[in-house]
One Martini backbone bead per residue (centre of mass of N, CA, C, O) as a GRO file, in nm:
protein
  416
    1UNK     BB    1  -2.059 -10.718   2.486
    2UNK     BB    2  -2.024 -10.692   2.804
    3UNK     BB    3  -1.783 -10.482   2.991
    4UNK     BB    4  -1.613 -10.508   3.315
    5UNK     BB    5  -1.486 -10.492   3.657
    6UNK     BB    6  -1.772 -10.576   3.772
    7UNK     BB    7  -2.064 -10.729   3.827
    8UNK     BB    8  -2.227 -10.466   3.883
    9UNK     BB    9  -2.137 -10.352   3.576
   10UNK     BB   10  -2.171 -10.571   3.343
   11UNK     BB   11  -2.479 -10.489   3.244
   12UNK     BB   12  -2.412 -10.170   3.141
   13UNK     BB   13  -2.144 -10.196   2.960
   14UNK     BB   14  -2.022 -10.084   2.633
   15UNK     BB   15  -1.738 -10.044   2.447
   16UNK     BB   16  -1.859  -9.878   2.207
   17UNK     BB   17  -1.888  -9.612   2.356
   18UNK     BB   18  -1.583  -9.553   2.392
   19UNK     BB   19  -1.514  -9.563   2.097
   20UNK     BB   20  -1.698  -9.320   2.015
   21UNK     BB   21  -1.560  -9.108   2.186
   22UNK     BB   22  -1.280  -9.123   2.059
   23UNK     BB   23  -1.366  -9.069   1.763
   24UNK     BB   24  -1.536  -8.796   1.804
   25UNK     BB   25  -1.330  -8.624   1.968
   26UNK     BB   26  -1.130  -8.610   1.734
   27UNK     BB   27  -1.317  -8.449   1.548
   28UNK     BB   28  -1.335  -8.197   1.718
   29UNK     BB   29  -1.028  -8.130   1.736
   30UNK     BB   30  -0.944  -8.176   1.424
   31UNK     BB   31  -1.118  -7.921   1.309
   32UNK     BB   32  -0.878  -7.733   1.401
   33UNK     BB   33  -0.588  -7.728   1.474
   34UNK     BB   34  -0.389  -7.712   1.193
   35UNK     BB   35  -0.595  -7.533   1.029
   36UNK     BB   36  -0.565  -7.258   1.176
   37UNK     BB   37  -0.280  -7.167   1.088
   38UNK     BB   38  -0.332  -7.176   0.784
   39UNK     BB   39  -0.568  -6.973   0.781
   40UNK     BB   40  -0.421  -6.726   0.910
   41UNK     BB   41  -0.187  -6.706   0.696
   42UNK     BB   42  -0.345  -6.739   0.406
   43UNK     BB   43  -0.629  -6.570   0.464
   44UNK     BB   44  -0.547  -6.340   0.702
   45UNK     BB   45  -0.239  -6.255   0.706
   46UNK     BB   46  -0.060  -6.362   0.920
   47UNK     BB   47   0.198  -6.379   1.108
   48UNK     BB   48   0.406  -6.590   1.270
   49UNK     BB   49   0.412  -6.427   1.536
   50UNK     BB   50   0.104  -6.402   1.576
   51UNK     BB   51   0.045  -6.700   1.589
   52UNK     BB   52   0.238  -6.765   1.822
   53UNK     BB   53   0.106  -6.576   2.030
   54UNK     BB   54  -0.183  -6.694   2.052
   55UNK     BB   55  -0.090  -6.981   2.112
   56UNK     BB   56   0.061  -6.908   2.374
   57UNK     BB   57  -0.163  -6.787   2.532
   58UNK     BB   58  -0.344  -7.037   2.531
   59UNK     BB   59  -0.140  -7.237   2.642
   60UNK     BB   60  -0.082  -7.096   2.918
   61UNK     BB   61  -0.372  -7.099   3.023
   62UNK     BB   62  -0.417  -7.406   2.997
   63UNK     BB   63  -0.173  -7.505   3.178
   64UNK     BB   64  -0.267  -7.361   3.449
   65UNK     BB   65  -0.530  -7.585   3.460
   66UNK     BB   66  -0.447  -7.882   3.420
   67UNK     BB   67  -0.394  -7.996   3.710
   68UNK     BB   68  -0.665  -7.909   3.841
   69UNK     BB   69  -0.835  -8.078   3.653
   70UNK     BB   70  -0.723  -8.351   3.739
   71UNK     BB   71  -0.810  -8.324   4.034
   72UNK     BB   72  -1.115  -8.292   3.975
   73UNK     BB   73  -1.150  -8.571   3.841
   74UNK     BB   74  -1.079  -8.738   4.085
   75UNK     BB   75  -1.327  -8.612   4.264
   76UNK     BB   76  -1.529  -8.682   4.062
   77UNK     BB   77  -1.889  -8.803   3.990
   78UNK     BB   78  -1.903  -8.630   3.685
   79UNK     BB   79  -1.742  -8.703   3.413
   80UNK     BB   80  -1.948  -8.662   3.189
   81UNK     BB   81  -2.011  -8.358   3.246
   82UNK     BB   82  -1.728  -8.248   3.185
   83UNK     BB   83  -1.718  -8.329   2.888
   84UNK     BB   84  -1.972  -8.178   2.792
   85UNK     BB   85  -1.871  -7.896   2.863
   86UNK     BB   86  -1.620  -7.896   2.679
   87UNK     BB   87  -1.779  -7.933   2.416
   88UNK     BB   88  -1.936  -7.664   2.428
   89UNK     BB   89  -1.690  -7.477   2.420
   90UNK     BB   90  -1.577  -7.569   2.145
   91UNK     BB   91  -1.822  -7.496   1.975
   92UNK     BB   92  -1.827  -7.188   2.036
   93UNK     BB   93  -1.530  -7.112   1.956
   94UNK     BB   94  -1.546  -7.204   1.659
   95UNK     BB   95  -1.768  -7.000   1.584
   96UNK     BB   96  -1.606  -6.750   1.641
   97UNK     BB   97  -1.384  -6.793   1.430
   98UNK     BB   98  -1.577  -6.792   1.191
   99UNK     BB   99  -1.707  -6.499   1.246
  100UNK     BB  100  -1.419  -6.376   1.403
  101UNK     BB  101  -1.099  -6.356   1.242
  102UNK     BB  102  -0.956  -6.201   1.483
  103UNK     BB  103  -0.739  -6.145   1.718
  104UNK     BB  104  -0.911  -6.138   1.989
  105UNK     BB  105  -1.121  -6.358   1.931
  106UNK     BB  106  -0.908  -6.577   1.877
  107UNK     BB  107  -0.751  -6.561   2.142
  108UNK     BB  108  -0.993  -6.631   2.322
  109UNK     BB  109  -1.075  -6.897   2.189
  110UNK     BB  110  -0.805  -7.046   2.226
  111UNK     BB  111  -0.806  -7.031   2.530
  112UNK     BB  112  -1.070  -7.194   2.575
  113UNK     BB  113  -0.975  -7.443   2.418
  114UNK     BB  114  -0.740  -7.515   2.602
  115UNK     BB  115  -0.903  -7.563   2.855
  116UNK     BB  116  -1.102  -7.774   2.742
  117UNK     BB  117  -0.881  -7.972   2.624
  118UNK     BB  118  -0.779  -8.073   2.912
  119UNK     BB  119  -1.004  -8.292   2.962
  120UNK     BB  120  -0.989  -8.543   2.765
  121UNK     BB  121  -0.748  -8.715   2.849
  122UNK     BB  122  -0.815  -8.769   3.157
  123UNK     BB  123  -1.113  -8.850   3.124
  124UNK     BB  124  -1.085  -9.097   2.938
  125UNK     BB  125  -0.886  -9.248   3.118
  126UNK     BB  126  -1.073  -9.258   3.367
  127UNK     BB  127  -1.298  -9.416   3.237
  128UNK     BB  128  -1.127  -9.663   3.172
  129UNK     BB  129  -1.047  -9.734   3.470
  130UNK     BB  130  -1.358  -9.748   3.561
  131UNK     BB  131  -1.435  -9.997   3.337
  132UNK     BB  132  -1.152 -10.155   3.372
  133UNK     BB  133  -0.933 -10.385   3.421
  134UNK     BB  134  -0.599 -10.411   3.465
  135UNK     BB  135  -0.555 -10.654   3.252
  136UNK     BB  136  -0.700 -10.456   3.019
  137UNK     BB  137  -0.546 -10.177   2.983
  138UNK     BB  138  -0.344 -10.192   2.749
  139UNK     BB  139  -0.545 -10.271   2.521
  140UNK     BB  140  -0.744 -10.035   2.573
  141UNK     BB  141  -0.550  -9.800   2.517
  142UNK     BB  142  -0.492  -9.887   2.229
  143UNK     BB  143  -0.789  -9.863   2.134
  144UNK     BB  144  -0.831  -9.571   2.195
  145UNK     BB  145  -0.610  -9.468   2.006
  146UNK     BB  146  -0.717  -9.594   1.744
  147UNK     BB  147  -0.991  -9.432   1.746
  148UNK     BB  148  -0.864  -9.160   1.741
  149UNK     BB  149  -0.718  -9.191   1.468
  150UNK     BB  150  -0.968  -9.256   1.302
  151UNK     BB  151  -1.096  -8.978   1.354
  152UNK     BB  152  -0.871  -8.810   1.223
  153UNK     BB  153  -0.910  -8.923   0.942
  154UNK     BB  154  -1.204  -8.842   0.902
  155UNK     BB  155  -1.165  -8.530   0.948
  156UNK     BB  156  -0.953  -8.483   0.731
  157UNK     BB  157  -1.132  -8.562   0.491
  158UNK     BB  158  -1.365  -8.367   0.550
  159UNK     BB  159  -1.203  -8.101   0.571
  160UNK     BB  160  -1.076  -8.115   0.293
  161UNK     BB  161  -1.346  -8.110   0.140
  162UNK     BB  162  -1.460  -7.848   0.257
  163UNK     BB  163  -1.222  -7.660   0.192
  164UNK     BB  164  -1.233  -7.708  -0.118
  165UNK     BB  165  -1.546  -7.658  -0.178
  166UNK     BB  166  -1.545  -7.388  -0.001
  167UNK     BB  167  -1.358  -7.334   0.284
  168UNK     BB  168  -1.151  -7.298   0.545
  169UNK     BB  169  -1.365  -7.164   0.734
  170UNK     BB  170  -1.587  -7.401   0.725
  171UNK     BB  171  -1.446  -7.612   0.912
  172UNK     BB  172  -1.541  -7.497   1.197
  173UNK     BB  173  -1.846  -7.610   1.168
  174UNK     BB  174  -1.777  -7.910   1.254
  175UNK     BB  175  -1.760  -7.891   1.563
  176UNK     BB  176  -2.061  -7.875   1.661
  177UNK     BB  177  -2.145  -8.139   1.531
  178UNK     BB  178  -1.943  -8.334   1.683
  179UNK     BB  179  -2.016  -8.250   1.968
  180UNK     BB  180  -2.303  -8.363   1.968
  181UNK     BB  181  -2.220  -8.662   1.912
  182UNK     BB  182  -2.039  -8.693   2.164
  183UNK     BB  183  -2.253  -8.654   2.378
  184UNK     BB  184  -2.410  -8.910   2.311
  185UNK     BB  185  -2.177  -9.107   2.372
  186UNK     BB  186  -2.125  -9.028   2.666
  187UNK     BB  187  -2.432  -9.086   2.762
  188UNK     BB  188  -2.407  -9.405   2.689
  189UNK     BB  189  -2.258  -9.403   2.959
  190UNK     BB  190  -2.318  -9.520   3.249
  191UNK     BB  191  -2.264  -9.394   3.557
  192UNK     BB  192  -2.281  -9.675   3.717
  193UNK     BB  193  -2.022  -9.807   3.555
  194UNK     BB  194  -1.841  -9.618   3.724
  195UNK     BB  195  -1.543  -9.639   3.903
  196UNK     BB  196  -1.420  -9.380   4.081
  197UNK     BB  197  -1.176  -9.505   4.229
  198UNK     BB  198  -1.044  -9.649   3.990
  199UNK     BB  199  -1.027  -9.389   3.805
  200UNK     BB  200  -0.785  -9.285   4.029
  201UNK     BB  201  -0.606  -9.536   4.116
  202UNK     BB  202  -0.772  -9.676   4.360
  203UNK     BB  203  -0.706  -9.944   4.558
  204UNK     BB  204  -0.730 -10.195   4.741
  205UNK     BB  205  -0.602 -10.245   5.050
  206UNK     BB  206  -0.701 -10.587   5.129
  207UNK     BB  207  -0.950 -10.639   4.978
  208UNK     BB  208  -1.187 -10.555   4.805
  209UNK     BB  209  -1.364 -10.300   4.639
  210UNK     BB  210  -1.447 -10.103   4.895
  211UNK     BB  211  -1.167 -10.120   5.035
  212UNK     BB  212  -0.979  -9.818   5.074
  213UNK     BB  213  -0.736  -9.622   5.054
  214UNK     BB  214  -0.624  -9.323   5.067
  215UNK     BB  215  -0.506  -9.068   4.919
  216UNK     BB  216  -0.256  -8.904   4.826
  217UNK     BB  217  -0.068  -8.647   4.817
  218UNK     BB  218   0.037  -8.394   4.606
  219UNK     BB  219   0.351  -8.456   4.658
  220UNK     BB  220   0.376  -8.713   4.466
  221UNK     BB  221   0.480  -8.565   4.211
  222UNK     BB  222   0.781  -8.513   4.341
  223UNK     BB  223   0.856  -8.806   4.465
  224UNK     BB  224   0.859  -8.905   4.167
  225UNK     BB  225   1.110  -8.971   3.959
  226UNK     BB  226   0.968  -9.085   3.712
  227UNK     BB  227   0.770  -8.853   3.665
  228UNK     BB  228   0.977  -8.628   3.627
  229UNK     BB  229   1.126  -8.746   3.386
  230UNK     BB  230   0.882  -8.788   3.202
  231UNK     BB  231   0.800  -8.489   3.190
  232UNK     BB  232   1.061  -8.380   3.062
  233UNK     BB  233   1.052  -8.551   2.802
  234UNK     BB  234   0.769  -8.465   2.694
  235UNK     BB  235   0.837  -8.166   2.674
  236UNK     BB  236   1.065  -8.197   2.460
  237UNK     BB  237   0.904  -8.347   2.248
  238UNK     BB  238   0.679  -8.121   2.214
  239UNK     BB  239   0.864  -7.895   2.138
  240UNK     BB  240   0.947  -8.039   1.868
  241UNK     BB  241   0.657  -8.140   1.747
  242UNK     BB  242   0.425  -7.920   1.738
  243UNK     BB  243   0.537  -7.737   1.477
  244UNK     BB  244   0.574  -7.923   1.227
  245UNK     BB  245   0.296  -7.945   1.089
  246UNK     BB  246   0.233  -7.640   1.053
  247UNK     BB  247   0.490  -7.582   0.886
  248UNK     BB  248   0.430  -7.771   0.656
  249UNK     BB  249   0.158  -7.645   0.586
  250UNK     BB  250   0.273  -7.365   0.507
  251UNK     BB  251   0.452  -7.461   0.275
  252UNK     BB  252   0.218  -7.581   0.107
  253UNK     BB  253   0.040  -7.322   0.097
  254UNK     BB  254   0.245  -7.143  -0.060
  255UNK     BB  255   0.250  -7.340  -0.317
  256UNK     BB  256  -0.080  -7.438  -0.254
  257UNK     BB  257  -0.344  -7.247  -0.190
  258UNK     BB  258  -0.596  -7.412  -0.294
  259UNK     BB  259  -0.474  -7.697  -0.150
  260UNK     BB  260  -0.415  -7.655   0.156
  261UNK     BB  261  -0.624  -7.833   0.309
  262UNK     BB  262  -0.565  -8.096   0.147
  263UNK     BB  263  -0.268  -8.116   0.227
  264UNK     BB  264  -0.311  -8.130   0.534
  265UNK     BB  265  -0.483  -8.384   0.524
  266UNK     BB  266  -0.261  -8.566   0.404
  267UNK     BB  267  -0.071  -8.547   0.645
  268UNK     BB  268  -0.266  -8.661   0.856
  269UNK     BB  269  -0.342  -8.926   0.724
  270UNK     BB  270  -0.061  -9.051   0.695
  271UNK     BB  271  -0.015  -9.065   1.006
  272UNK     BB  272  -0.286  -9.202   1.109
  273UNK     BB  273  -0.260  -9.472   0.951
  274UNK     BB  274  -0.013  -9.550   1.134
  275UNK     BB  275  -0.116  -9.515   1.426
  276UNK     BB  276  -0.332  -9.735   1.447
  277UNK     BB  277  -0.155  -9.997   1.440
  278UNK     BB  278   0.048  -9.905   1.655
  279UNK     BB  279  -0.150  -9.890   1.890
  280UNK     BB  280  -0.232 -10.187   1.882
  281UNK     BB  281   0.054 -10.301   1.920
  282UNK     BB  282   0.110 -10.170   2.191
  283UNK     BB  283  -0.128 -10.302   2.344
  284UNK     BB  284  -0.015 -10.600   2.295
  285UNK     BB  285   0.312 -10.538   2.401
  286UNK     BB  286   0.354 -10.371   2.670
  287UNK     BB  287   0.378 -10.618   2.871
  288UNK     BB  288   0.602 -10.798   2.720
  289UNK     BB  289   0.819 -10.566   2.630
  290UNK     BB  290   0.759 -10.298   2.744
  291UNK     BB  291   0.780  -9.948   2.761
  292UNK     BB  292   1.067  -9.842   2.691
  293UNK     BB  293   1.132  -9.950   2.405
  294UNK     BB  294   0.890  -9.814   2.271
  295UNK     BB  295   0.958  -9.521   2.346
  296UNK     BB  296   1.237  -9.502   2.211
  297UNK     BB  297   1.127  -9.525   1.926
  298UNK     BB  298   0.959  -9.263   1.938
  299UNK     BB  299   1.196  -9.069   1.998
  300UNK     BB  300   1.380  -9.136   1.744
  301UNK     BB  301   1.197  -9.032   1.509
  302UNK     BB  302   1.195  -8.716   1.541
  303UNK     BB  303   1.482  -8.619   1.449
  304UNK     BB  304   1.462  -8.752   1.173
  305UNK     BB  305   1.219  -8.593   1.069
  306UNK     BB  306   1.331  -8.304   1.091
  307UNK     BB  307   1.565  -8.348   0.890
  308UNK     BB  308   1.398  -8.444   0.638
  309UNK     BB  309   1.250  -8.170   0.585
  310UNK     BB  310   1.525  -8.033   0.455
  311UNK     BB  311   1.567  -8.183   0.178
  312UNK     BB  312   1.265  -8.097   0.076
  313UNK     BB  313   0.972  -7.922  -0.092
  314UNK     BB  314   0.825  -8.149  -0.178
  315UNK     BB  315   0.514  -8.264  -0.133
  316UNK     BB  316   0.565  -8.569  -0.133
  317UNK     BB  317   0.794  -8.565   0.075
  318UNK     BB  318   0.652  -8.430   0.314
  319UNK     BB  319   0.423  -8.640   0.340
  320UNK     BB  320   0.611  -8.888   0.375
  321UNK     BB  321   0.749  -8.793   0.637
  322UNK     BB  322   0.480  -8.771   0.808
  323UNK     BB  323   0.452  -9.080   0.857
  324UNK     BB  324   0.652  -9.087   1.105
  325UNK     BB  325   0.451  -8.967   1.309
  326UNK     BB  326   0.289  -9.229   1.349
  327UNK     BB  327   0.487  -9.373   1.530
  328UNK     BB  328   0.528  -9.179   1.768
  329UNK     BB  329   0.225  -9.108   1.828
  330UNK     BB  330   0.126  -9.398   1.863
  331UNK     BB  331   0.296  -9.452   2.119
  332UNK     BB  332   0.216  -9.214   2.296
  333UNK     BB  333  -0.094  -9.247   2.306
  334UNK     BB  334  -0.087  -9.542   2.438
  335UNK     BB  335   0.140  -9.508   2.680
  336UNK     BB  336   0.105  -9.269   2.866
  337UNK     BB  337  -0.142  -9.356   3.049
  338UNK     BB  338   0.001  -9.620   3.133
  339UNK     BB  339   0.251  -9.511   3.277
  340UNK     BB  340   0.101  -9.343   3.483
  341UNK     BB  341  -0.044  -9.587   3.609
  342UNK     BB  342   0.204  -9.726   3.705
  343UNK     BB  343   0.319  -9.498   3.891
  344UNK     BB  344   0.020  -9.435   4.044
  345UNK     BB  345  -0.043  -9.688   4.178
  346UNK     BB  346  -0.263  -9.651   4.459
  347UNK     BB  347  -0.284  -9.319   4.508
  348UNK     BB  348  -0.535  -9.151   4.366
  349UNK     BB  349  -0.350  -8.958   4.132
  350UNK     BB  350  -0.389  -8.993   3.825
  351UNK     BB  351  -0.520  -8.722   3.713
  352UNK     BB  352  -0.314  -8.536   3.832
  353UNK     BB  353  -0.076  -8.655   3.670
  354UNK     BB  354  -0.198  -8.604   3.396
  355UNK     BB  355  -0.204  -8.296   3.430
  356UNK     BB  356   0.097  -8.259   3.474
  357UNK     BB  357   0.190  -8.380   3.206
  358UNK     BB  358   0.018  -8.189   3.030
  359UNK     BB  359   0.165  -7.939   3.122
  360UNK     BB  360   0.439  -8.014   3.003
  361UNK     BB  361   0.334  -8.027   2.718
  362UNK     BB  362   0.232  -7.733   2.705
  363UNK     BB  363   0.497  -7.594   2.750
  364UNK     BB  364   0.641  -7.702   2.506
  365UNK     BB  365   0.427  -7.620   2.284
  366UNK     BB  366   0.413  -7.314   2.350
  367UNK     BB  367   0.710  -7.234   2.324
  368UNK     BB  368   0.750  -7.341   2.032
  369UNK     BB  369   0.556  -7.163   1.877
  370UNK     BB  370   0.713  -6.895   1.916
  371UNK     BB  371   0.995  -6.992   1.844
  372UNK     BB  372   0.934  -7.090   1.555
  373UNK     BB  373   0.825  -6.821   1.447
  374UNK     BB  374   1.085  -6.656   1.486
  375UNK     BB  375   1.285  -6.836   1.326
  376UNK     BB  376   1.136  -6.822   1.057
  377UNK     BB  377   1.141  -6.507   1.023
  378UNK     BB  378   1.480  -6.504   1.039
  379UNK     BB  379   1.585  -6.816   0.908
  380UNK     BB  380   1.379  -7.028   0.847
  381UNK     BB  381   1.287  -7.357   0.805
  382UNK     BB  382   1.549  -7.523   0.824
  383UNK     BB  383   1.651  -7.423   1.101
  384UNK     BB  384   1.400  -7.500   1.258
  385UNK     BB  385   1.409  -7.808   1.215
  386UNK     BB  386   1.693  -7.846   1.349
  387UNK     BB  387   1.625  -7.732   1.628
  388UNK     BB  388   1.401  -7.936   1.691
  389UNK     BB  389   1.578  -8.192   1.658
  390UNK     BB  390   1.768  -8.128   1.894
  391UNK     BB  391   1.550  -8.149   2.118
  392UNK     BB  392   1.472  -8.447   2.051
  393UNK     BB  393   1.752  -8.570   2.122
  394UNK     BB  394   1.758  -8.496   2.418
  395UNK     BB  395   1.510  -8.662   2.497
  396UNK     BB  396   1.630  -8.938   2.425
  397UNK     BB  397   1.867  -8.938   2.622
  398UNK     BB  398   1.718  -8.894   2.889
  399UNK     BB  399   1.538  -9.145   2.868
  400UNK     BB  400   1.761  -9.366   2.838
  401UNK     BB  401   1.904  -9.292   3.120
  402UNK     BB  402   1.651  -9.210   3.342
  403UNK     BB  403   1.431  -9.422   3.259
  404UNK     BB  404   1.237  -9.654   3.377
  405UNK     BB  405   1.076  -9.936   3.407
  406UNK     BB  406   0.701  -9.970   3.467
  407UNK     BB  407   0.547 -10.248   3.432
  408UNK     BB  408   0.616 -10.349   3.754
  409UNK     BB  409   0.469 -10.140   3.904
  410UNK     BB  410   0.311 -10.103   4.244
  411UNK     BB  411   0.452  -9.829   4.335
  412UNK     BB  412   0.557  -9.511   4.328
  413UNK     BB  413   0.782  -9.542   4.559
  414UNK     BB  414   0.963  -9.763   4.415
  415UNK     BB  415   1.059  -9.519   4.195
  416UNK     BB  416   1.190  -9.287   4.390
   0.00000   0.00000   0.00000
């Protein structure tokens, strides 16, 4: 049954198209992600510092364009085309890694992947705002996140099978395949069904869908106290979280080299199977329970998980602890675009803000990649897990003290 935000669009759009985009885009990104670090360390014999360096180079270049990409998505009337271009870049760069897994080709490919990867979060969220009414947004964001996690489960199973049956290197060839399928899903959303003004969170000025106030200036990013605090917290969270799964994967690969890809897939699947129902739960309860209590639960899980990784090197234990990632990531995936929409409501700068928050995420993740690599090389895995857990605890405290509830926000300036 068709579902849309206005009668003009109601005959054109079917939610299954957006479900497919979320599911298949996760397959594209998930076919590289954590498998790359394991491949470089165990098959190409890179050092931890080399892996951290290329990851940081790519991350820094990617985050430099994150906010401009968000601003461009705000202004764009061809959001589908932007997503298709990003998919093409990911397909080409994954093929480069497969064909030439050496330092400079991999460094260049990772850099291009980081830039292209900046598109998906804000673009899919913008499509969602442009296709659905405000009162449907919380449940729809939860559904987006659930299909994203389902896609991650599917690609982890497939990548694990391909890696075990053929080689870890062969996993990268899955990217062009799923990129092509995602292009079909994106183009199945009619361009005319997308309300471009609503997609940037620009609402009617005084009634009527066509009469809208102009967008706020770029300075709105710094004028909103809520957005600044939220950005700081998510930066700390991802500084702590980003290296954990790759580090666990490397420990498993060292102990079980033949089963390395399958072990990594097991870690991903364990977490993703938890993320899926958590995302749906968050979508159903975010309006009634509020955003902050749910986010606090997500923040609290991370330091606990980091400490538990130090208890044992047993593969069953490590995979079991990884299940906790499903709670935190499930909450974050469903709530982050919703909280940004709360804060930026009516400003017309939703995707700009999404890009800015993604930049903060990228800063945290990029810095932690090189930091974690250096700490592991000099002090070992146990100290690294504890250091990352400490950063996660700081994020929890800052969020608990400084971040207001955003569920009832009607204007970004009310929270400034």
